[in-house]
Jmol script that loads the backbone (N, CA, C; Angstrom):
load data "model"
ATOM      1  N   MET A   1     -25.802 -42.930 -19.560  1.00  0.00           N
ATOM      2  CA  MET A   1     -25.355 -42.334 -18.247  1.00  0.00           C
ATOM      3  C   MET A   1     -26.226 -41.305 -17.920  1.00  0.00           C
ATOM      4  N   SER A   2     -26.535 -40.410 -18.524  1.00  0.00           N
ATOM      5  CA  SER A   2     -27.614 -39.178 -18.214  1.00  0.00           C
ATOM      6  C   SER A   2     -29.029 -39.767 -17.887  1.00  0.00           C
ATOM      7  N   LYS A   3     -29.392 -40.653 -18.586  1.00  0.00           N
ATOM      8  CA  LYS A   3     -30.824 -41.267 -18.247  1.00  0.00           C
ATOM      9  C   LYS A   3     -30.791 -42.013 -16.878  1.00  0.00           C
ATOM     10  N   ARG A   4     -29.574 -42.788 -16.691  1.00  0.00           N
ATOM     11  CA  ARG A   4     -29.348 -43.338 -15.444  1.00  0.00           C
ATOM     12  C   ARG A   4     -29.312 -42.456 -14.073  1.00  0.00           C
ATOM     13  N   LEU A   5     -28.577 -41.313 -14.344  1.00  0.00           N
ATOM     14  CA  LEU A   5     -28.527 -40.332 -13.382  1.00  0.00           C
ATOM     15  C   LEU A   5     -29.854 -39.641 -13.142  1.00  0.00           C
ATOM     16  N   SER A   6     -30.508 -39.140 -14.054  1.00  0.00           N
ATOM     17  CA  SER A   6     -31.667 -38.619 -13.976  1.00  0.00           C
ATOM     18  C   SER A   6     -32.910 -39.478 -13.291  1.00  0.00           C
ATOM     19  N   LYS A   7     -32.717 -40.715 -13.754  1.00  0.00           N
ATOM     20  CA  LYS A   7     -33.634 -41.612 -13.234  1.00  0.00           C
ATOM     21  C   LYS A   7     -33.296 -41.955 -11.763  1.00  0.00           C
ATOM     22  N   SER A   8     -32.070 -41.902 -11.264  1.00  0.00           N
ATOM     23  CA  SER A   8     -31.845 -42.165  -9.750  1.00  0.00           C
ATOM     24  C   SER A   8     -32.152 -40.954  -9.032  1.00  0.00           C
ATOM     25  N   LEU A   9     -32.115 -39.735  -9.710  1.00  0.00           N
ATOM     26  CA  LEU A   9     -32.244 -38.505  -9.110  1.00  0.00           C
ATOM     27  C   LEU A   9     -33.998 -38.272  -8.726  1.00  0.00           C
ATOM     28  N   LEU A  10     -34.640 -38.995  -9.585  1.00  0.00           N
ATOM     29  CA  LEU A  10     -36.083 -38.875  -9.479  1.00  0.00           C
ATOM     30  C   LEU A  10     -36.743 -39.904  -8.628  1.00  0.00           C
ATOM     31  N   THR A  11     -35.825 -40.816  -7.834  1.00  0.00           N
ATOM     32  CA  THR A  11     -36.452 -41.895  -7.061  1.00  0.00           C
ATOM     33  C   THR A  11     -37.038 -41.242  -5.840  1.00  0.00           C
ATOM     34  N   LYS A  12     -38.016 -41.775  -5.214  1.00  0.00           N
ATOM     35  CA  LYS A  12     -38.645 -41.310  -3.958  1.00  0.00           C
ATOM     36  C   LYS A  12     -37.626 -41.241  -2.906  1.00  0.00           C
ATOM     37  N   GLU A  13     -36.621 -42.061  -2.890  1.00  0.00           N
ATOM     38  CA  GLU A  13     -35.630 -42.087  -1.600  1.00  0.00           C
ATOM     39  C   GLU A  13     -34.838 -40.561  -1.884  1.00  0.00           C
ATOM     40  N   THR A  14     -34.396 -40.283  -3.128  1.00  0.00           N
ATOM     41  CA  THR A  14     -33.623 -39.264  -3.337  1.00  0.00           C
ATOM     42  C   THR A  14     -34.487 -38.024  -2.926  1.00  0.00           C
ATOM     43  N   ARG A  15     -35.522 -37.842  -3.463  1.00  0.00           N
ATOM     44  CA  ARG A  15     -36.722 -36.696  -3.128  1.00  0.00           C
ATOM     45  C   ARG A  15     -36.803 -36.573  -1.758  1.00  0.00           C
ATOM     46  N   ASP A  16     -37.178 -37.753  -1.069  1.00  0.00           N
ATOM     47  CA  ASP A  16     -37.183 -37.553   0.362  1.00  0.00           C
ATOM     48  C   ASP A  16     -35.957 -37.146   1.135  1.00  0.00           C
ATOM     49  N   TYR A  17     -34.891 -37.446   0.510  1.00  0.00           N
ATOM     50  CA  TYR A  17     -33.590 -36.828   1.299  1.00  0.00           C
ATOM     51  C   TYR A  17     -33.415 -35.385   0.937  1.00  0.00           C
ATOM     52  N   PHE A  18     -33.594 -34.926  -0.270  1.00  0.00           N
ATOM     53  CA  PHE A  18     -33.445 -33.568  -0.490  1.00  0.00           C
ATOM     54  C   PHE A  18     -34.478 -32.722   0.085  1.00  0.00           C
ATOM     55  N   LEU A  19     -35.666 -33.186   0.350  1.00  0.00           N
ATOM     56  CA  LEU A  19     -36.707 -32.573   1.115  1.00  0.00           C
ATOM     57  C   LEU A  19     -36.775 -32.716   2.580  1.00  0.00           C
ATOM     58  N   SER A  20     -35.779 -33.285   3.224  1.00  0.00           N
ATOM     59  CA  SER A  20     -35.746 -33.482   4.609  1.00  0.00           C
ATOM     60  C   SER A  20     -34.793 -32.588   5.316  1.00  0.00           C
ATOM     61  N   THR A  21     -34.926 -32.702   6.484  1.00  0.00           N
ATOM     62  CA  THR A  21     -34.105 -31.811   7.384  1.00  0.00           C
ATOM     63  C   THR A  21     -32.604 -32.324   7.609  1.00  0.00           C
ATOM     64  N   HIS A  22     -32.440 -33.550   7.105  1.00  0.00           N
ATOM     65  CA  HIS A  22     -31.221 -34.190   7.008  1.00  0.00           C
ATOM     66  C   HIS A  22     -30.343 -33.666   5.904  1.00  0.00           C
ATOM     67  N   PHE A  23     -30.783 -32.947   5.060  1.00  0.00           N
ATOM     68  CA  PHE A  23     -30.276 -32.227   3.989  1.00  0.00           C
ATOM     69  C   PHE A  23     -30.147 -30.657   4.215  1.00  0.00           C
ATOM     70  N   TRP A  24     -31.429 -30.285   4.472  1.00  0.00           N
ATOM     71  CA  TRP A  24     -31.375 -28.579   4.579  1.00  0.00           C
ATOM     72  C   TRP A  24     -30.808 -28.157   5.760  1.00  0.00           C
ATOM     73  N   GLY A  25     -30.910 -28.837   6.942  1.00  0.00           N
ATOM     74  CA  GLY A  25     -30.303 -28.478   8.218  1.00  0.00           C
ATOM     75  C   GLY A  25     -28.760 -28.141   8.170  1.00  0.00           C
ATOM     76  N   PRO A  26     -28.159 -29.328   7.718  1.00  0.00           N
ATOM     77  CA  PRO A  26     -26.756 -29.089   7.620  1.00  0.00           C
ATOM     78  C   PRO A  26     -26.160 -28.133   6.430  1.00  0.00           C
ATOM     79  N   LEU A  27     -27.109 -27.994   5.495  1.00  0.00           N
ATOM     80  CA  LEU A  27     -26.747 -27.102   4.430  1.00  0.00           C
ATOM     81  C   LEU A  27     -26.831 -25.626   4.935  1.00  0.00           C
ATOM     82  N   PHE A  28     -27.726 -25.387   5.615  1.00  0.00           N
ATOM     83  CA  PHE A  28     -27.772 -24.001   6.295  1.00  0.00           C
ATOM     84  C   PHE A  28     -26.824 -23.870   7.404  1.00  0.00           C
ATOM     85  N   ASN A  29     -26.579 -24.918   8.135  1.00  0.00           N
ATOM     86  CA  ASN A  29     -25.445 -24.832   9.229  1.00  0.00           C
ATOM     87  C   ASN A  29     -24.098 -24.534   8.596  1.00  0.00           C
ATOM     88  N   TRP A  30     -23.895 -24.669   7.349  1.00  0.00           N
ATOM     89  CA  TRP A  30     -22.530 -24.315   6.790  1.00  0.00           C
ATOM     90  C   TRP A  30     -22.248 -22.863   6.785  1.00  0.00           C
ATOM     91  N   THR A  31     -23.302 -21.909   7.108  1.00  0.00           N
ATOM     92  CA  THR A  31     -23.067 -20.697   7.181  1.00  0.00           C
ATOM     93  C   THR A  31     -22.166 -20.182   8.451  1.00  0.00           C
ATOM     94  N   ILE A  32     -22.279 -21.181   9.548  1.00  0.00           N
ATOM     95  CA  ILE A  32     -21.392 -20.862  10.652  1.00  0.00           C
ATOM     96  C   ILE A  32     -19.738 -21.067  10.280  1.00  0.00           C
ATOM     97  N   PRO A  33     -19.514 -22.336   9.825  1.00  0.00           N
ATOM     98  CA  PRO A  33     -17.965 -22.351   9.575  1.00  0.00           C
ATOM     99  C   PRO A  33     -17.562 -21.461   8.498  1.00  0.00           C
ATOM    100  N   LEU A  34     -18.417 -21.164   7.379  1.00  0.00           N
ATOM    101  CA  LEU A  34     -17.982 -20.269   6.498  1.00  0.00           C
ATOM    102  C   LEU A  34     -17.587 -18.856   6.948  1.00  0.00           C
ATOM    103  N   ALA A  35     -18.463 -18.413   8.019  1.00  0.00           N
ATOM    104  CA  ALA A  35     -18.268 -17.041   8.628  1.00  0.00           C
ATOM    105  C   ALA A  35     -16.992 -16.927   9.461  1.00  0.00           C
ATOM    106  N   ALA A  36     -16.861 -18.178  10.063  1.00  0.00           N
ATOM    107  CA  ALA A  36     -15.621 -18.364  10.976  1.00  0.00           C
ATOM    108  C   ALA A  36     -14.342 -18.270  10.190  1.00  0.00           C
ATOM    109  N   ILE A  37     -14.404 -18.834   9.022  1.00  0.00           N
ATOM    110  CA  ILE A  37     -13.306 -18.991   8.091  1.00  0.00           C
ATOM    111  C   ILE A  37     -13.109 -17.571   7.438  1.00  0.00           C
ATOM    112  N   SER A  38     -14.116 -17.004   7.062  1.00  0.00           N
ATOM    113  CA  SER A  38     -13.894 -15.541   6.525  1.00  0.00           C
ATOM    114  C   SER A  38     -13.558 -14.571   7.644  1.00  0.00           C
ATOM    115  N   ASP A  39     -13.719 -14.761   8.878  1.00  0.00           N
ATOM    116  CA  ASP A  39     -13.303 -13.822   9.909  1.00  0.00           C
ATOM    117  C   ASP A  39     -11.847 -14.040  10.219  1.00  0.00           C
ATOM    118  N   MET A  40     -11.361 -15.083   9.790  1.00  0.00           N
ATOM    119  CA  MET A  40      -9.755 -15.371   9.988  1.00  0.00           C
ATOM    120  C   MET A  40      -8.935 -14.135   9.284  1.00  0.00           C
ATOM    121  N   ARG A  41      -9.473 -13.459   8.350  1.00  0.00           N
ATOM    122  CA  ARG A  41      -8.707 -12.384   7.714  1.00  0.00           C
ATOM    123  C   ARG A  41      -8.917 -11.134   8.607  1.00  0.00           C
ATOM    124  N   LYS A  42      -9.640 -10.987   9.491  1.00  0.00           N
ATOM    125  CA  LYS A  42      -9.982  -9.811  10.239  1.00  0.00           C
ATOM    126  C   LYS A  42      -8.968  -9.766  11.474  1.00  0.00           C
ATOM    127  N   HIS A  43      -8.811  -8.692  12.039  1.00  0.00           N
ATOM    128  CA  HIS A  43      -8.035  -8.511  13.211  1.00  0.00           C
ATOM    129  C   HIS A  43      -8.712  -9.461  14.428  1.00  0.00           C
ATOM    130  N   PRO A  44      -7.592 -10.032  15.160  1.00  0.00           N
ATOM    131  CA  PRO A  44      -7.970 -10.804  16.374  1.00  0.00           C
ATOM    132  C   PRO A  44      -8.552 -10.062  17.379  1.00  0.00           C
ATOM    133  N   LYS A  45      -8.563  -8.721  17.598  1.00  0.00           N
ATOM    134  CA  LYS A  45      -9.080  -8.004  18.553  1.00  0.00           C
ATOM    135  C   LYS A  45     -10.703  -8.094  18.572  1.00  0.00           C
ATOM    136  N   ILE A  46     -11.226  -8.502  17.458  1.00  0.00           N
ATOM    137  CA  ILE A  46     -12.670  -8.579  17.317  1.00  0.00           C
ATOM    138  C   ILE A  46     -13.215  -9.917  17.826  1.00  0.00           C
ATOM    139  N   ILE A  47     -12.397 -11.005  18.036  1.00  0.00           N
ATOM    140  CA  ILE A  47     -12.662 -12.296  18.424  1.00  0.00           C
ATOM    141  C   ILE A  47     -13.291 -12.237  19.777  1.00  0.00           C
ATOM    142  N   SER A  48     -14.438 -12.789  20.093  1.00  0.00           N
ATOM    143  CA  SER A  48     -14.974 -13.087  21.389  1.00  0.00           C
ATOM    144  C   SER A  48     -14.646 -14.458  21.913  1.00  0.00           C
ATOM    145  N   GLY A  49     -13.690 -14.526  22.816  1.00  0.00           N
ATOM    146  CA  GLY A  49     -13.294 -15.767  23.510  1.00  0.00           C
ATOM    147  C   GLY A  49     -14.460 -16.640  23.981  1.00  0.00           C
ATOM    148  N   LYS A  50     -15.357 -15.929  24.710  1.00  0.00           N
ATOM    149  CA  LYS A  50     -16.557 -16.921  25.067  1.00  0.00           C
ATOM    150  C   LYS A  50     -17.230 -17.502  24.021  1.00  0.00           C
ATOM    151  N   MET A  51     -17.548 -16.530  23.062  1.00  0.00           N
ATOM    152  CA  MET A  51     -18.309 -17.243  21.889  1.00  0.00           C
ATOM    153  C   MET A  51     -17.626 -18.325  21.084  1.00  0.00           C
ATOM    154  N   THR A  52     -16.268 -18.031  20.886  1.00  0.00           N
ATOM    155  CA  THR A  52     -15.527 -19.056  20.123  1.00  0.00           C
ATOM    156  C   THR A  52     -15.464 -20.273  21.066  1.00  0.00           C
ATOM    157  N   LEU A  53     -15.376 -20.436  22.306  1.00  0.00           N
ATOM    158  CA  LEU A  53     -15.317 -21.582  23.197  1.00  0.00           C
ATOM    159  C   LEU A  53     -16.797 -22.162  22.882  1.00  0.00           C
ATOM    160  N   ALA A  54     -17.737 -21.350  23.141  1.00  0.00           N
ATOM    161  CA  ALA A  54     -19.112 -21.934  23.095  1.00  0.00           C
ATOM    162  C   ALA A  54     -19.494 -22.678  21.659  1.00  0.00           C
ATOM    163  N   LEU A  55     -19.030 -21.992  20.572  1.00  0.00           N
ATOM    164  CA  LEU A  55     -19.167 -22.479  19.253  1.00  0.00           C
ATOM    165  C   LEU A  55     -18.401 -23.907  19.033  1.00  0.00           C
ATOM    166  N   THR A  56     -17.133 -23.799  19.685  1.00  0.00           N
ATOM    167  CA  THR A  56     -16.284 -25.035  19.470  1.00  0.00           C
ATOM    168  C   THR A  56     -17.028 -26.111  20.421  1.00  0.00           C
ATOM    169  N   LEU A  57     -17.527 -26.144  21.495  1.00  0.00           N
ATOM    170  CA  LEU A  57     -18.281 -27.037  22.233  1.00  0.00           C
ATOM    171  C   LEU A  57     -19.592 -27.526  21.585  1.00  0.00           C
ATOM    172  N   TYR A  58     -20.120 -26.440  20.898  1.00  0.00           N
ATOM    173  CA  TYR A  58     -21.457 -26.791  20.159  1.00  0.00           C
ATOM    174  C   TYR A  58     -21.092 -27.743  19.082  1.00  0.00           C
ATOM    175  N   SER A  59     -20.007 -27.370  18.441  1.00  0.00           N
ATOM    176  CA  SER A  59     -19.849 -28.260  17.257  1.00  0.00           C
ATOM    177  C   SER A  59     -19.328 -29.687  17.610  1.00  0.00           C
ATOM    178  N   MET A  60     -18.620 -29.642  18.557  1.00  0.00           N
ATOM    179  CA  MET A  60     -18.115 -31.138  19.102  1.00  0.00           C
ATOM    180  C   MET A  60     -19.342 -31.884  19.498  1.00  0.00           C
ATOM    181  N   MET A  61     -20.269 -31.313  20.212  1.00  0.00           N
ATOM    182  CA  MET A  61     -21.588 -32.027  20.620  1.00  0.00           C
ATOM    183  C   MET A  61     -22.110 -32.637  19.334  1.00  0.00           C
ATOM    184  N   PHE A  62     -22.400 -31.706  18.359  1.00  0.00           N
ATOM    185  CA  PHE A  62     -23.238 -31.887  17.286  1.00  0.00           C
ATOM    186  C   PHE A  62     -22.506 -32.844  16.420  1.00  0.00           C
ATOM    187  N   MET A  63     -21.156 -32.998  16.402  1.00  0.00           N
ATOM    188  CA  MET A  63     -20.370 -33.896  15.691  1.00  0.00           C
ATOM    189  C   MET A  63     -20.790 -35.435  16.245  1.00  0.00           C
ATOM    190  N   ARG A  64     -20.817 -35.449  17.680  1.00  0.00           N
ATOM    191  CA  ARG A  64     -21.150 -36.620  18.239  1.00  0.00           C
ATOM    192  C   ARG A  64     -22.529 -37.018  17.886  1.00  0.00           C
ATOM    193  N   PHE A  65     -23.535 -36.231  17.897  1.00  0.00           N
ATOM    194  CA  PHE A  65     -25.009 -36.429  17.436  1.00  0.00           C
ATOM    195  C   PHE A  65     -24.964 -36.815  16.026  1.00  0.00           C
ATOM    196  N   ALA A  66     -24.308 -36.294  15.173  1.00  0.00           N
ATOM    197  CA  ALA A  66     -24.437 -36.598  13.797  1.00  0.00           C
ATOM    198  C   ALA A  66     -23.788 -38.150  13.455  1.00  0.00           C
ATOM    199  N   TRP A  67     -22.922 -38.384  14.351  1.00  0.00           N
ATOM    200  CA  TRP A  67     -22.493 -39.763  14.243  1.00  0.00           C
ATOM    201  C   TRP A  67     -23.261 -40.750  14.850  1.00  0.00           C
ATOM    202  N   LYS A  68     -24.004 -40.492  15.849  1.00  0.00           N
ATOM    203  CA  LYS A  68     -24.795 -41.424  16.561  1.00  0.00           C
ATOM    204  C   LYS A  68     -26.119 -41.632  16.058  1.00  0.00           C
ATOM    205  N   VAL A  69     -26.808 -40.508  15.421  1.00  0.00           N
ATOM    206  CA  VAL A  69     -28.036 -40.724  14.968  1.00  0.00           C
ATOM    207  C   VAL A  69     -28.161 -41.582  13.806  1.00  0.00           C
ATOM    208  N   GLN A  70     -29.268 -42.131  13.703  1.00  0.00           N
ATOM    209  CA  GLN A  70     -29.472 -43.329  12.508  1.00  0.00           C
ATOM    210  C   GLN A  70     -30.560 -42.807  11.697  1.00  0.00           C
ATOM    211  N   PRO A  71     -30.261 -42.596  10.405  1.00  0.00           N
ATOM    212  CA  PRO A  71     -29.061 -42.989   9.727  1.00  0.00           C
ATOM    213  C   PRO A  71     -27.908 -41.800  10.082  1.00  0.00           C
ATOM    214  N   ARG A  72     -26.691 -42.271   9.955  1.00  0.00           N
ATOM    215  CA  ARG A  72     -25.692 -41.257  10.179  1.00  0.00           C
ATOM    216  C   ARG A  72     -25.911 -40.165   9.190  1.00  0.00           C
ATOM    217  N   ASN A  73     -25.658 -38.834   9.752  1.00  0.00           N
ATOM    218  CA  ASN A  73     -25.784 -37.836   8.868  1.00  0.00           C
ATOM    219  C   ASN A  73     -24.363 -36.957   8.816  1.00  0.00           C
ATOM    220  N   LEU A  74     -23.703 -37.568   7.720  1.00  0.00           N
ATOM    221  CA  LEU A  74     -22.252 -37.201   7.498  1.00  0.00           C
ATOM    222  C   LEU A  74     -21.952 -35.758   6.969  1.00  0.00           C
ATOM    223  N   LEU A  75     -23.174 -35.251   6.448  1.00  0.00           N
ATOM    224  CA  LEU A  75     -23.147 -33.755   5.899  1.00  0.00           C
ATOM    225  C   LEU A  75     -23.109 -32.824   7.186  1.00  0.00           C
ATOM    226  N   LEU A  76     -23.853 -33.297   8.114  1.00  0.00           N
ATOM    227  CA  LEU A  76     -23.906 -32.514   9.456  1.00  0.00           C
ATOM    228  C   LEU A  76     -22.583 -32.636  10.056  1.00  0.00           C
ATOM    229  N   PHE A  77     -22.018 -33.865  10.150  1.00  0.00           N
ATOM    230  CA  PHE A  77     -20.788 -34.087  10.820  1.00  0.00           C
ATOM    231  C   PHE A  77     -19.631 -33.253  10.011  1.00  0.00           C
ATOM    232  N   ALA A  78     -19.632 -33.271   8.862  1.00  0.00           N
ATOM    233  CA  ALA A  78     -18.620 -32.679   8.053  1.00  0.00           C
ATOM    234  C   ALA A  78     -18.688 -31.085   8.315  1.00  0.00           C
ATOM    235  N   CYS A  79     -19.864 -30.589   8.565  1.00  0.00           N
ATOM    236  CA  CYS A  79     -20.000 -29.221   8.682  1.00  0.00           C
ATOM    237  C   CYS A  79     -19.470 -28.832   9.984  1.00  0.00           C
ATOM    238  N   HIS A  80     -19.800 -29.609  11.149  1.00  0.00           N
ATOM    239  CA  HIS A  80     -19.427 -29.423  12.417  1.00  0.00           C
ATOM    240  C   HIS A  80     -17.876 -29.555  12.765  1.00  0.00           C
ATOM    241  N   PHE A  81     -17.460 -30.663  11.879  1.00  0.00           N
ATOM    242  CA  PHE A  81     -16.112 -30.901  11.972  1.00  0.00           C
ATOM    243  C   PHE A  81     -15.130 -29.674  11.434  1.00  0.00           C
ATOM    244  N   THR A  82     -15.740 -29.223  10.321  1.00  0.00           N
ATOM    245  CA  THR A  82     -15.108 -27.922   9.743  1.00  0.00           C
ATOM    246  C   THR A  82     -15.236 -26.752  10.823  1.00  0.00           C
ATOM    247  N   ASN A  83     -16.354 -26.544  11.423  1.00  0.00           N
ATOM    248  CA  ASN A  83     -16.594 -25.468  12.357  1.00  0.00           C
ATOM    249  C   ASN A  83     -15.678 -25.633  13.529  1.00  0.00           C
ATOM    250  N   ALA A  84     -15.511 -26.885  13.895  1.00  0.00           N
ATOM    251  CA  ALA A  84     -14.606 -27.070  15.201  1.00  0.00           C
ATOM    252  C   ALA A  84     -13.300 -26.675  14.914  1.00  0.00           C
ATOM    253  N   GLY A  85     -12.603 -26.857  13.664  1.00  0.00           N
ATOM    254  CA  GLY A  85     -11.401 -26.612  13.295  1.00  0.00           C
ATOM    255  C   GLY A  85     -11.307 -25.230  13.288  1.00  0.00           C
ATOM    256  N   ALA A  86     -12.441 -24.581  12.555  1.00  0.00           N
ATOM    257  CA  ALA A  86     -12.209 -22.952  12.379  1.00  0.00           C
ATOM    258  C   ALA A  86     -12.439 -22.254  13.808  1.00  0.00           C
ATOM    259  N   GLN A  87     -13.151 -22.801  14.519  1.00  0.00           N
ATOM    260  CA  GLN A  87     -13.365 -22.141  15.991  1.00  0.00           C
ATOM    261  C   GLN A  87     -12.009 -22.367  16.744  1.00  0.00           C
ATOM    262  N   MET A  88     -11.360 -23.538  16.731  1.00  0.00           N
ATOM    263  CA  MET A  88     -10.164 -23.874  17.254  1.00  0.00           C
ATOM    264  C   MET A  88      -9.079 -22.739  16.685  1.00  0.00           C
ATOM    265  N   THR A  89      -9.041 -22.396  15.547  1.00  0.00           N
ATOM    266  CA  THR A  89      -8.066 -21.586  14.981  1.00  0.00           C
ATOM    267  C   THR A  89      -8.335 -20.079  15.438  1.00  0.00           C
ATOM    268  N   GLN A  90      -9.564 -19.754  15.611  1.00  0.00           N
ATOM    269  CA  GLN A  90      -9.929 -18.534  15.957  1.00  0.00           C
ATOM    270  C   GLN A  90      -9.467 -18.432  17.673  1.00  0.00           C
ATOM    271  N   GLY A  91      -9.684 -19.505  18.323  1.00  0.00           N
ATOM    272  CA  GLY A  91      -9.338 -19.419  19.682  1.00  0.00           C
ATOM    273  C   GLY A  91      -8.004 -19.334  19.874  1.00  0.00           C
ATOM    274  N   TYR A  92      -7.062 -19.945  19.044  1.00  0.00           N
ATOM    275  CA  TYR A  92      -5.653 -19.882  19.037  1.00  0.00           C
ATOM    276  C   TYR A  92      -5.268 -18.435  18.742  1.00  0.00           C
ATOM    277  N   ARG A  93      -5.978 -17.769  17.621  1.00  0.00           N
ATOM    278  CA  ARG A  93      -5.667 -16.239  17.379  1.00  0.00           C
ATOM    279  C   ARG A  93      -5.971 -15.375  18.624  1.00  0.00           C
ATOM    280  N   PHE A  94      -7.142 -15.632  19.272  1.00  0.00           N
ATOM    281  CA  PHE A  94      -7.495 -15.005  20.459  1.00  0.00           C
ATOM    282  C   PHE A  94      -6.571 -15.026  21.493  1.00  0.00           C
ATOM    283  N   ILE A  95      -6.098 -16.344  21.918  1.00  0.00           N
ATOM    284  CA  ILE A  95      -5.155 -16.385  22.939  1.00  0.00           C
ATOM    285  C   ILE A  95      -3.852 -15.770  22.724  1.00  0.00           C
ATOM    286  N   ASP A  96      -3.438 -16.112  21.508  1.00  0.00           N
ATOM    287  CA  ASP A  96      -2.086 -15.421  21.000  1.00  0.00           C
ATOM    288  C   ASP A  96      -2.135 -13.862  20.973  1.00  0.00           C
ATOM    289  N   TYR A  97      -3.256 -13.214  20.798  1.00  0.00           N
ATOM    290  CA  TYR A  97      -3.416 -11.826  20.703  1.00  0.00           C
ATOM    291  C   TYR A  97      -3.507 -11.265  22.185  1.00  0.00           C
ATOM    292  N   HIS A  98      -4.356 -11.931  22.994  1.00  0.00           N
ATOM    293  CA  HIS A  98      -4.604 -11.280  24.213  1.00  0.00           C
ATOM    294  C   HIS A  98      -3.448 -11.721  25.354  1.00  0.00           C
ATOM    295  N   TYR A  99      -2.958 -12.883  25.185  1.00  0.00           N
ATOM    296  CA  TYR A  99      -2.079 -13.427  26.058  1.00  0.00           C
ATOM    297  C   TYR A  99      -0.652 -13.744  25.732  1.00  0.00           C
ATOM    298  N   GLY A 100      -0.402 -13.999  24.340  1.00  0.00           N
ATOM    299  CA  GLY A 100       0.932 -14.315  23.857  1.00  0.00           C
ATOM    300  C   GLY A 100       1.757 -13.411  23.512  1.00  0.00           C
ATOM    301  N   GLN A 101       1.255 -12.385  22.932  1.00  0.00           N
ATOM    302  CA  GLN A 101       2.126 -11.351  22.216  1.00  0.00           C
ATOM    303  C   GLN A 101       2.631 -10.224  23.430  1.00  0.00           C
ATOM    304  N   GLN A 102       3.784  -9.891  23.268  1.00  0.00           N
ATOM    305  CA  GLN A 102       4.406  -8.882  24.307  1.00  0.00           C
ATOM    306  C   GLN A 102       3.831  -7.655  23.840  1.00  0.00           C
ATOM    307  N   LYS A 103       3.080  -6.845  24.781  1.00  0.00           N
ATOM    308  CA  LYS A 103       2.748  -5.598  24.581  1.00  0.00           C
ATOM    309  C   LYS A 103       3.715  -4.520  24.550  1.00  0.00           C
ATOM    310  N   GLU A 104       3.845  -3.589  23.611  1.00  0.00           N
ATOM    311  CA  GLU A 104       4.956  -2.773  23.548  1.00  0.00           C
ATOM    312  C   GLU A 104       4.443  -1.313  24.261  1.00  0.00           C
TER     313      GLU A 104
END
end "model"
wireframe off; spacefill off
backbone 0.3
color backbone group
């Protein structure tokens, strides 16, 4: 099992994938949804509504791109799917804080 795994990891196709932008681009893109998820613990007054909307639209466009590009980049799709969900959650928190709560 370990010989087969190490042999498959050393193939040219595997090396080409791990050294390509199809791997490293989405990997570094994960910092955006991770930051949005970690910001969910912070007070909603710091949320920028315009930036949240921009990042939501950005992720939706890149989800479409990741699905349409050949070969499909599922790592990029998963990253932007997660980010769109995180940004929509932040958008809900922004709207609820600024427009939904009764001010005392």
